[in-house]
PyMOL CGO cylinders between C-alpha atoms (Angstrom):
from pymol import cmd
from pymol.cgo import CYLINDER

trace = [
    CYLINDER, 72.14, 83.03, 96.94, 75.02, 85.70, 96.00, 0.3, 1, 1, 1, 1, 1, 1,
    CYLINDER, 75.02, 85.70, 96.00, 74.84, 85.68, 92.23, 0.3, 1, 1, 1, 1, 1, 1,
    CYLINDER, 74.84, 85.68, 92.23, 78.17, 87.17, 91.50, 0.3, 1, 1, 1, 1, 1, 1,
    CYLINDER, 78.17, 87.17, 91.50, 77.09, 88.06, 87.84, 0.3, 1, 1, 1, 1, 1, 1,
    CYLINDER, 77.09, 88.06, 87.84, 73.44, 89.40, 88.05, 0.3, 1, 1, 1, 1, 1, 1,
    CYLINDER, 73.44, 89.40, 88.05, 75.23, 92.01, 90.58, 0.3, 1, 1, 1, 1, 1, 1,
    CYLINDER, 75.23, 92.01, 90.58, 77.70, 92.92, 87.62, 0.3, 1, 1, 1, 1, 1, 1,
    CYLINDER, 77.70, 92.92, 87.62, 75.19, 93.12, 85.42, 0.3, 1, 1, 1, 1, 1, 1,
    CYLINDER, 75.19, 93.12, 85.42, 72.70, 95.36, 87.92, 0.3, 1, 1, 1, 1, 1, 1,
    CYLINDER, 72.70, 95.36, 87.92, 76.56, 97.62, 88.68, 0.3, 1, 1, 1, 1, 1, 1,
    CYLINDER, 76.56, 97.62, 88.68, 77.06, 98.24, 85.07, 0.3, 1, 1, 1, 1, 1, 1,
    CYLINDER, 77.06, 98.24, 85.07, 73.12, 99.24, 84.83, 0.3, 1, 1, 1, 1, 1, 1,
    CYLINDER, 73.12, 99.24, 84.83, 73.24, 101.95, 87.75, 0.3, 1, 1, 1, 1, 1, 1,
    CYLINDER, 73.24, 101.95, 87.75, 76.67, 103.20, 85.69, 0.3, 1, 1, 1, 1, 1, 1,
    CYLINDER, 76.67, 103.20, 85.69, 75.24, 103.33, 82.56, 0.3, 1, 1, 1, 1, 1, 1,
    CYLINDER, 75.24, 103.33, 82.56, 72.36, 105.21, 84.38, 0.3, 1, 1, 1, 1, 1, 1,
    CYLINDER, 72.36, 105.21, 84.38, 74.25, 108.00, 86.37, 0.3, 1, 1, 1, 1, 1, 1,
    CYLINDER, 74.25, 108.00, 86.37, 73.65, 105.91, 89.94, 0.3, 1, 1, 1, 1, 1, 1,
    CYLINDER, 73.65, 105.91, 89.94, 77.23, 105.64, 90.26, 0.3, 1, 1, 1, 1, 1, 1,
    CYLINDER, 77.23, 105.64, 90.26, 79.64, 108.33, 90.16, 0.3, 1, 1, 1, 1, 1, 1,
    CYLINDER, 79.64, 108.33, 90.16, 82.82, 108.54, 88.33, 0.3, 1, 1, 1, 1, 1, 1,
    CYLINDER, 82.82, 108.54, 88.33, 85.82, 106.95, 90.39, 0.3, 1, 1, 1, 1, 1, 1,
    CYLINDER, 85.82, 106.95, 90.39, 88.21, 109.65, 91.37, 0.3, 1, 1, 1, 1, 1, 1,
    CYLINDER, 88.21, 109.65, 91.37, 90.69, 108.01, 92.54, 0.3, 1, 1, 1, 1, 1, 1,
    CYLINDER, 90.69, 108.01, 92.54, 91.85, 103.76, 92.23, 0.3, 1, 1, 1, 1, 1, 1,
    CYLINDER, 91.85, 103.76, 92.23, 93.54, 101.42, 94.49, 0.3, 1, 1, 1, 1, 1, 1,
    CYLINDER, 93.54, 101.42, 94.49, 96.24, 99.53, 92.86, 0.3, 1, 1, 1, 1, 1, 1,
    CYLINDER, 96.24, 99.53, 92.86, 97.09, 95.99, 94.09, 0.3, 1, 1, 1, 1, 1, 1,
    CYLINDER, 97.09, 95.99, 94.09, 99.50, 93.24, 93.37, 0.3, 1, 1, 1, 1, 1, 1,
    CYLINDER, 99.50, 93.24, 93.37, 99.07, 89.75, 92.61, 0.3, 1, 1, 1, 1, 1, 1,
    CYLINDER, 99.07, 89.75, 92.61, 97.13, 87.66, 93.82, 0.3, 1, 1, 1, 1, 1, 1,
    CYLINDER, 97.13, 87.66, 93.82, 94.14, 89.81, 93.75, 0.3, 1, 1, 1, 1, 1, 1,
    CYLINDER, 94.14, 89.81, 93.75, 94.93, 91.91, 90.78, 0.3, 1, 1, 1, 1, 1, 1,
    CYLINDER, 94.93, 91.91, 90.78, 98.20, 92.57, 88.86, 0.3, 1, 1, 1, 1, 1, 1,
    CYLINDER, 98.20, 92.57, 88.86, 97.39, 96.75, 89.00, 0.3, 1, 1, 1, 1, 1, 1,
    CYLINDER, 97.39, 96.75, 89.00, 101.65, 96.93, 90.33, 0.3, 1, 1, 1, 1, 1, 1,
    CYLINDER, 101.65, 96.93, 90.33, 103.16, 94.78, 88.01, 0.3, 1, 1, 1, 1, 1, 1,
    CYLINDER, 103.16, 94.78, 88.01, 100.72, 96.92, 85.48, 0.3, 1, 1, 1, 1, 1, 1,
    CYLINDER, 100.72, 96.92, 85.48, 102.27, 100.08, 86.75, 0.3, 1, 1, 1, 1, 1, 1,
    CYLINDER, 102.27, 100.08, 86.75, 105.96, 98.57, 86.60, 0.3, 1, 1, 1, 1, 1, 1,
    CYLINDER, 105.96, 98.57, 86.60, 105.39, 97.48, 83.14, 0.3, 1, 1, 1, 1, 1, 1,
    CYLINDER, 105.39, 97.48, 83.14, 104.62, 100.72, 82.15, 0.3, 1, 1, 1, 1, 1, 1,
    CYLINDER, 104.62, 100.72, 82.15, 106.59, 102.47, 84.14, 0.3, 1, 1, 1, 1, 1, 1,
    CYLINDER, 106.59, 102.47, 84.14, 106.73, 105.46, 86.56, 0.3, 1, 1, 1, 1, 1, 1,
    CYLINDER, 106.73, 105.46, 86.56, 105.99, 108.11, 83.60, 0.3, 1, 1, 1, 1, 1, 1,
    CYLINDER, 105.99, 108.11, 83.60, 103.55, 106.07, 81.56, 0.3, 1, 1, 1, 1, 1, 1,
    CYLINDER, 103.55, 106.07, 81.56, 101.33, 105.66, 84.23, 0.3, 1, 1, 1, 1, 1, 1,
    CYLINDER, 101.33, 105.66, 84.23, 101.24, 109.48, 86.00, 0.3, 1, 1, 1, 1, 1, 1,
    CYLINDER, 101.24, 109.48, 86.00, 100.49, 110.62, 82.26, 0.3, 1, 1, 1, 1, 1, 1,
    CYLINDER, 100.49, 110.62, 82.26, 97.18, 108.03, 82.47, 0.3, 1, 1, 1, 1, 1, 1,
    CYLINDER, 97.18, 108.03, 82.47, 96.41, 109.54, 85.60, 0.3, 1, 1, 1, 1, 1, 1,
    CYLINDER, 96.41, 109.54, 85.60, 96.49, 112.40, 84.47, 0.3, 1, 1, 1, 1, 1, 1,
    CYLINDER, 96.49, 112.40, 84.47, 94.67, 112.07, 81.36, 0.3, 1, 1, 1, 1, 1, 1,
    CYLINDER, 94.67, 112.07, 81.36, 91.55, 110.55, 82.80, 0.3, 1, 1, 1, 1, 1, 1,
    CYLINDER, 91.55, 110.55, 82.80, 91.55, 112.74, 85.26, 0.3, 1, 1, 1, 1, 1, 1,
    CYLINDER, 91.55, 112.74, 85.26, 92.32, 110.07, 88.13, 0.3, 1, 1, 1, 1, 1, 1,
    CYLINDER, 92.32, 110.07, 88.13, 94.54, 110.42, 91.38, 0.3, 1, 1, 1, 1, 1, 1,
    CYLINDER, 94.54, 110.42, 91.38, 96.23, 108.09, 92.64, 0.3, 1, 1, 1, 1, 1, 1,
    CYLINDER, 96.23, 108.09, 92.64, 94.42, 106.45, 96.44, 0.3, 1, 1, 1, 1, 1, 1,
    CYLINDER, 94.42, 106.45, 96.44, 96.12, 103.72, 97.37, 0.3, 1, 1, 1, 1, 1, 1,
    CYLINDER, 96.12, 103.72, 97.37, 98.94, 101.39, 96.67, 0.3, 1, 1, 1, 1, 1, 1,
    CYLINDER, 98.94, 101.39, 96.67, 99.00, 97.68, 98.46, 0.3, 1, 1, 1, 1, 1, 1,
    CYLINDER, 99.00, 97.68, 98.46, 101.77, 95.99, 99.27, 0.3, 1, 1, 1, 1, 1, 1,
    CYLINDER, 101.77, 95.99, 99.27, 100.55, 93.67, 101.75, 0.3, 1, 1, 1, 1, 1, 1,
    CYLINDER, 100.55, 93.67, 101.75, 102.54, 90.93, 99.34, 0.3, 1, 1, 1, 1, 1, 1,
    CYLINDER, 102.54, 90.93, 99.34, 105.99, 92.79, 100.85, 0.3, 1, 1, 1, 1, 1, 1,
    CYLINDER, 105.99, 92.79, 100.85, 105.19, 92.40, 104.74, 0.3, 1, 1, 1, 1, 1, 1,
    CYLINDER, 105.19, 92.40, 104.74, 105.86, 95.02, 106.47, 0.3, 1, 1, 1, 1, 1, 1,
    CYLINDER, 105.86, 95.02, 106.47, 109.12, 94.96, 106.92, 0.3, 1, 1, 1, 1, 1, 1,
    CYLINDER, 109.12, 94.96, 106.92, 110.38, 94.85, 103.18, 0.3, 1, 1, 1, 1, 1, 1,
    CYLINDER, 110.38, 94.85, 103.18, 108.63, 98.23, 101.87, 0.3, 1, 1, 1, 1, 1, 1,
    CYLINDER, 108.63, 98.23, 101.87, 112.10, 100.02, 101.28, 0.3, 1, 1, 1, 1, 1, 1,
    CYLINDER, 112.10, 100.02, 101.28, 112.00, 99.78, 97.73, 0.3, 1, 1, 1, 1, 1, 1,
    CYLINDER, 112.00, 99.78, 97.73, 108.35, 100.82, 97.15, 0.3, 1, 1, 1, 1, 1, 1,
    CYLINDER, 108.35, 100.82, 97.15, 109.36, 103.71, 99.07, 0.3, 1, 1, 1, 1, 1, 1,
    CYLINDER, 109.36, 103.71, 99.07, 111.31, 105.01, 95.85, 0.3, 1, 1, 1, 1, 1, 1,
    CYLINDER, 111.31, 105.01, 95.85, 108.62, 104.12, 94.07, 0.3, 1, 1, 1, 1, 1, 1,
    CYLINDER, 108.62, 104.12, 94.07, 106.25, 105.79, 96.28, 0.3, 1, 1, 1, 1, 1, 1,
    CYLINDER, 106.25, 105.79, 96.28, 108.36, 109.04, 96.21, 0.3, 1, 1, 1, 1, 1, 1,
    CYLINDER, 108.36, 109.04, 96.21, 108.62, 109.46, 92.39, 0.3, 1, 1, 1, 1, 1, 1,
    CYLINDER, 108.62, 109.46, 92.39, 104.40, 108.71, 92.84, 0.3, 1, 1, 1, 1, 1, 1,
    CYLINDER, 104.40, 108.71, 92.84, 103.92, 111.35, 95.13, 0.3, 1, 1, 1, 1, 1, 1,
    CYLINDER, 103.92, 111.35, 95.13, 106.80, 113.33, 95.39, 0.3, 1, 1, 1, 1, 1, 1,
    CYLINDER, 106.80, 113.33, 95.39, 106.97, 114.37, 99.14, 0.3, 1, 1, 1, 1, 1, 1,
    CYLINDER, 106.97, 114.37, 99.14, 103.31, 115.10, 99.07, 0.3, 1, 1, 1, 1, 1, 1,
    CYLINDER, 103.31, 115.10, 99.07, 101.59, 115.62, 102.31, 0.3, 1, 1, 1, 1, 1, 1,
    CYLINDER, 101.59, 115.62, 102.31, 98.89, 113.13, 101.37, 0.3, 1, 1, 1, 1, 1, 1,
    CYLINDER, 98.89, 113.13, 101.37, 101.29, 110.31, 101.66, 0.3, 1, 1, 1, 1, 1, 1,
    CYLINDER, 101.29, 110.31, 101.66, 99.92, 107.92, 104.88, 0.3, 1, 1, 1, 1, 1, 1,
    CYLINDER, 99.92, 107.92, 104.88, 99.75, 105.09, 105.84, 0.3, 1, 1, 1, 1, 1, 1,
    CYLINDER, 99.75, 105.09, 105.84, 96.82, 102.74, 105.39, 0.3, 1, 1, 1, 1, 1, 1,
    CYLINDER, 96.82, 102.74, 105.39, 95.65, 100.31, 108.32, 0.3, 1, 1, 1, 1, 1, 1,
    CYLINDER, 95.65, 100.31, 108.32, 92.94, 97.35, 107.78, 0.3, 1, 1, 1, 1, 1, 1,
    CYLINDER, 92.94, 97.35, 107.78, 93.11, 95.67, 111.74, 0.3, 1, 1, 1, 1, 1, 1,
    CYLINDER, 93.11, 95.67, 111.74, 91.48, 92.64, 109.78, 0.3, 1, 1, 1, 1, 1, 1,
    CYLINDER, 91.48, 92.64, 109.78, 94.93, 91.38, 109.22, 0.3, 1, 1, 1, 1, 1, 1,
    CYLINDER, 94.93, 91.38, 109.22, 96.33, 91.88, 113.09, 0.3, 1, 1, 1, 1, 1, 1,
    CYLINDER, 96.33, 91.88, 113.09, 95.17, 90.27, 116.29, 0.3, 1, 1, 1, 1, 1, 1,
    CYLINDER, 95.17, 90.27, 116.29, 91.96, 91.43, 117.50, 0.3, 1, 1, 1, 1, 1, 1,
    CYLINDER, 91.96, 91.43, 117.50, 92.76, 93.30, 120.60, 0.3, 1, 1, 1, 1, 1, 1,
    CYLINDER, 92.76, 93.30, 120.60, 90.91, 96.40, 121.09, 0.3, 1, 1, 1, 1, 1, 1,
    CYLINDER, 90.91, 96.40, 121.09, 93.77, 97.77, 123.26, 0.3, 1, 1, 1, 1, 1, 1,
    CYLINDER, 93.77, 97.77, 123.26, 96.83, 96.96, 120.31, 0.3, 1, 1, 1, 1, 1, 1,
    CYLINDER, 96.83, 96.96, 120.31, 94.59, 98.12, 117.94, 0.3, 1, 1, 1, 1, 1, 1,
    CYLINDER, 94.59, 98.12, 117.94, 93.52, 101.50, 119.60, 0.3, 1, 1, 1, 1, 1, 1,
    CYLINDER, 93.52, 101.50, 119.60, 97.84, 102.09, 120.40, 0.3, 1, 1, 1, 1, 1, 1,
    CYLINDER, 97.84, 102.09, 120.40, 98.44, 101.60, 116.84, 0.3, 1, 1, 1, 1, 1, 1,
    CYLINDER, 98.44, 101.60, 116.84, 95.25, 104.47, 115.89, 0.3, 1, 1, 1, 1, 1, 1,
    CYLINDER, 95.25, 104.47, 115.89, 96.85, 106.61, 118.35, 0.3, 1, 1, 1, 1, 1, 1,
    CYLINDER, 96.85, 106.61, 118.35, 100.63, 106.07, 116.99, 0.3, 1, 1, 1, 1, 1, 1,
    CYLINDER, 100.63, 106.07, 116.99, 99.81, 106.76, 113.02, 0.3, 1, 1, 1, 1, 1, 1,
    CYLINDER, 99.81, 106.76, 113.02, 97.95, 109.84, 114.50, 0.3, 1, 1, 1, 1, 1, 1,
    CYLINDER, 97.95, 109.84, 114.50, 97.51, 112.29, 111.21, 0.3, 1, 1, 1, 1, 1, 1,
    CYLINDER, 97.51, 112.29, 111.21, 99.73, 109.90, 109.26, 0.3, 1, 1, 1, 1, 1, 1,
    CYLINDER, 99.73, 109.90, 109.26, 97.06, 107.23, 109.35, 0.3, 1, 1, 1, 1, 1, 1,
    CYLINDER, 97.06, 107.23, 109.35, 94.99, 108.01, 105.95, 0.3, 1, 1, 1, 1, 1, 1,
    CYLINDER, 94.99, 108.01, 105.95, 92.68, 105.60, 105.35, 0.3, 1, 1, 1, 1, 1, 1,
    CYLINDER, 92.68, 105.60, 105.35, 91.56, 102.78, 107.34, 0.3, 1, 1, 1, 1, 1, 1,
    CYLINDER, 91.56, 102.78, 107.34, 89.23, 99.81, 106.40, 0.3, 1, 1, 1, 1, 1, 1,
    CYLINDER, 89.23, 99.81, 106.40, 86.91, 97.81, 108.27, 0.3, 1, 1, 1, 1, 1, 1,
    CYLINDER, 86.91, 97.81, 108.27, 84.76, 94.30, 107.86, 0.3, 1, 1, 1, 1, 1, 1,
    CYLINDER, 84.76, 94.30, 107.86, 81.30, 94.25, 108.84, 0.3, 1, 1, 1, 1, 1, 1,
    CYLINDER, 81.30, 94.25, 108.84, 81.81, 91.17, 109.18, 0.3, 1, 1, 1, 1, 1, 1,
    CYLINDER, 81.81, 91.17, 109.18, 84.90, 88.75, 110.44, 0.3, 1, 1, 1, 1, 1, 1,
    CYLINDER, 84.90, 88.75, 110.44, 87.02, 87.62, 113.25, 0.3, 1, 1, 1, 1, 1, 1,
    CYLINDER, 87.02, 87.62, 113.25, 90.39, 88.90, 111.36, 0.3, 1, 1, 1, 1, 1, 1,
    CYLINDER, 90.39, 88.90, 111.36, 91.79, 87.08, 109.35, 0.3, 1, 1, 1, 1, 1, 1,
    CYLINDER, 91.79, 87.08, 109.35, 93.91, 84.33, 111.87, 0.3, 1, 1, 1, 1, 1, 1,
    CYLINDER, 93.91, 84.33, 111.87, 90.05, 82.81, 112.84, 0.3, 1, 1, 1, 1, 1, 1,
    CYLINDER, 90.05, 82.81, 112.84, 87.51, 81.83, 109.94, 0.3, 1, 1, 1, 1, 1, 1,
    CYLINDER, 87.51, 81.83, 109.94, 83.91, 82.65, 110.96, 0.3, 1, 1, 1, 1, 1, 1,
    CYLINDER, 83.91, 82.65, 110.96, 81.65, 79.63, 111.45, 0.3, 1, 1, 1, 1, 1, 1,
    CYLINDER, 81.65, 79.63, 111.45, 79.60, 78.59, 108.69, 0.3, 1, 1, 1, 1, 1, 1,
    CYLINDER, 79.60, 78.59, 108.69, 75.85, 79.34, 110.59, 0.3, 1, 1, 1, 1, 1, 1,
    CYLINDER, 75.85, 79.34, 110.59, 77.94, 83.24, 110.29, 0.3, 1, 1, 1, 1, 1, 1,
    CYLINDER, 77.94, 83.24, 110.29, 78.63, 83.20, 107.08, 0.3, 1, 1, 1, 1, 1, 1,
    CYLINDER, 78.63, 83.20, 107.08, 74.96, 81.33, 106.17, 0.3, 1, 1, 1, 1, 1, 1,
    CYLINDER, 74.96, 81.33, 106.17, 73.49, 84.19, 108.02, 0.3, 1, 1, 1, 1, 1, 1,
    CYLINDER, 73.49, 84.19, 108.02, 75.34, 86.49, 106.16, 0.3, 1, 1, 1, 1, 1, 1,
    CYLINDER, 75.34, 86.49, 106.16, 75.00, 85.34, 102.87, 0.3, 1, 1, 1, 1, 1, 1,
    CYLINDER, 75.00, 85.34, 102.87, 71.59, 85.23, 103.06, 0.3, 1, 1, 1, 1, 1, 1,
    CYLINDER, 71.59, 85.23, 103.06, 70.97, 88.63, 103.96, 0.3, 1, 1, 1, 1, 1, 1,
    CYLINDER, 70.97, 88.63, 103.96, 72.27, 89.83, 100.94, 0.3, 1, 1, 1, 1, 1, 1,
]
cmd.load_cgo(trace, "trace")
């Protein structure tokens, strides 16, 4: 069985030993998965940009699944402040959250073209609409 505590301890040992490199970019998530986005909003964009510069980390991704695809207008203003007119501004695609139809996902990837800058993939799964059978999950956990 997977022991999350010992896994964290091992990660910390590896980090201290230099086996894991220091992050060069970060992914900002909102609640309920994290509260990074709320922290950025509380401190304000100028302070957040100063911290990125101070720690020599760049903003890699802002995840805003909580807004859905049709409520991102206000977030676009935030992105413009943080990225200005960066050519690096693009779209992250997580097909796990879409209907598991290969033709639709392939067409979407083609339509996004060079604006698709981050692709999040899962090794196991059947999308977020259909839970995995318990036997499959048990097999996956045995392999960890």
